[in-house]
C-alpha positions in Angstrom: -2.4 58.5 -32.1 -6.1 58.2 -31.4 -7.6 57.4 -28.0 -9.2 54.2 -29.3 -5.9 52.7 -30.6 -4.2 53.6 -27.3 -6.9 51.7 -25.4 -6.3 48.6 -27.5 -2.6 48.6 -26.8 -3.0 49.4 -23.1 -2.5 47.0 -20.2 -5.7 45.2 -19.2 -4.8 45.2 -15.4 -7.4 47.0 -13.3 -6.3 48.2 -9.9 -8.2 48.1 -6.5 -9.9 51.4 -7.3 -11.2 50.1 -10.5 -8.8 52.1 -12.8 -7.1 50.5 -15.7 -3.3 50.6 -16.1 -2.1 53.2 -18.7 1.1 51.4 -19.6 1.5 49.8 -23.0 1.2 46.0 -23.5 4.5 44.1 -23.2 5.9 42.7 -26.5 5.9 39.1 -25.2 2.3 39.2 -23.8 -1.1 39.9 -25.2 -2.8 41.8 -22.4 -0.4 43.0 -19.6 2.4 45.5 -19.4 5.9 44.4 -18.4 5.3 45.6 -14.8 2.1 43.7 -14.2 3.4 40.6 -16.1 6.3 40.4 -13.7 4.0 41.0 -10.8 1.6 38.2 -11.7 4.5 35.8 -12.4 5.9 36.5 -8.9 2.6 36.0 -7.2 1.8 32.7 -8.9 3.2 29.7 -7.1 4.9 26.9 -9.0 2.3 24.5 -10.4 4.4 21.4 -9.5 4.6 22.5 -5.9 0.9 23.1 -5.6 0.1 19.7 -7.2 2.4 17.9 -4.9 0.8 19.6 -1.9 -2.7 18.8 -3.2 -1.9 15.1 -3.7 0.1 14.7 -0.5 -0.9 11.5 1.2 -3.9 10.9 -1.1 -2.8 7.5 -2.4 -4.7 6.2 -5.4 -7.9 8.1 -4.5 -9.7 4.7 -4.2 -11.2 5.2 -0.7 -13.4 7.9 0.8 -10.6 8.8 3.2 -8.1 9.5 0.4 -10.6 11.6 -1.5 -11.4 13.6 1.7 -7.7 14.2 2.2 -7.5 15.6 -1.3 -10.5 17.9 -0.6 -8.9 19.0 2.7 -5.7 19.9 0.9 -7.7 21.7 -1.8 -9.4 23.9 0.8 -6.0 24.7 2.3 -4.6 25.8 -1.0 -7.8 27.8 -1.9 -7.6 29.6 1.5 -4.0 30.5 0.9 -5.0 31.7 -2.6 -2.5 29.4 -4.2 -5.1 27.9 -6.5 -7.6 29.6 -8.7 -11.3 29.3 -7.6 -12.3 27.8 -11.0 -9.6 25.2 -10.7 -10.7 24.4 -7.2 -14.3 23.9 -8.4 -13.1 21.5 -11.1 -11.1 19.5 -8.7 -14.0 19.4 -6.2 -16.3 18.2 -8.9 -13.9 15.5 -9.9 -13.7 14.5 -6.2 -17.5 14.3 -6.1 -17.4 11.9 -9.1 -14.8 9.8 -7.4 -16.9 9.6 -4.2 -20.0 8.6 -6.2 -18.2 5.7 -7.9 -16.9 4.2 -4.6 -20.0 2.1 -3.8 -19.9 0.7 -7.3 -16.3 -0.2 -6.9 -17.1 -1.9 -3.6 -19.9 -3.9 -5.2 -17.6 -4.9 -8.0 -14.9 -6.0 -5.5 -17.5 -8.0 -3.5 -18.8 -9.6 -6.7 -15.3 -10.7 -7.7 -14.7 -12.0 -4.2 -18.1 -13.9 -4.2 -17.4 -15.4 -7.7 -14.0 -16.6 -6.4 -15.6 -18.2 -3.4 -18.3 -19.7 -5.6 -15.7 -21.1 -7.9 -13.8 -22.6 -5.0 -17.1 -24.1 -3.7 -17.8 -25.6 -7.1 -14.4 -27.1 -7.3 -14.8 -28.5 -3.8 -18.1 -30.1 -4.7 -16.5 -31.7 -7.8 -13.8 -33.0 -5.6 -16.3 -34.5 -3.1 -18.2 -36.2 -6.0 -15.0 -37.8 -7.1 -13.9 -39.0 -3.7 -17.0 -40.0 -1.6 -16.5 -40.2 2.2 -15.2 -43.6 3.2 -17.4 -43.9 6.4 -20.5 -44.1 4.2 -19.1 -46.9 2.1 -18.3 -49.1 5.2 -21.9 -49.2 6.5 -24.1 -51.9 5.2 -27.0 -50.8 3.0 -30.3 -50.6 4.8 -33.4 -52.0 3.2 -36.5 -50.0 3.0 -39.3 -51.1 5.3 -42.1 -53.2 3.8 -45.6 -51.7 3.4 -46.9 -54.0 6.1 -44.3 -52.7 8.6 -45.2 -49.1 7.8 -48.9 -49.8 8.3 -48.4 -51.6 11.6 -46.3 -48.8 12.9 -48.9 -46.2 11.9 -51.7 -48.3 13.5 -49.8 -48.6 16.8 -49.2 -44.9 16.9 -52.9 -44.1 16.3 -53.9 -46.6 19.1 -51.5 -45.0 21.5 -52.9 -41.6 20.8 -56.5 -42.7 21.4 -55.7 -44.3 24.8 -54.1 -41.1 26.2 
């Protein structure tokens, strides 16, 4: 057996000293020997457990507080080395996207609230046009002053301003 074919079939694990494992690759795996395969499986936490701890008390991720709770849980899992750094970066980026959409969601909510209020105001105006207030109907109509009355009133105001 040549040295090159031995290297192709060797385990790809590299130890702390930088040396590669000399064991042969396991039959059910493409890059690790049986020993390192078992070792990596034992050190990897259950994905469902990690996900439940990440999403603990985060709700629908519709508020900044919920997204910040997710990020805090993410930092805890990363510090415990229970989640891969690349996965943590992807989740952090998705959280950033969620946070950047929150102002738009608030505007959309406010617009829907304003449109409901506007619709209610329009419906209220239509109702008031159909049923005018009764106190205005009971007053007798006032006639407009004649042009002579308006002229006399203006003249008396001008005379009073000159005297004082």
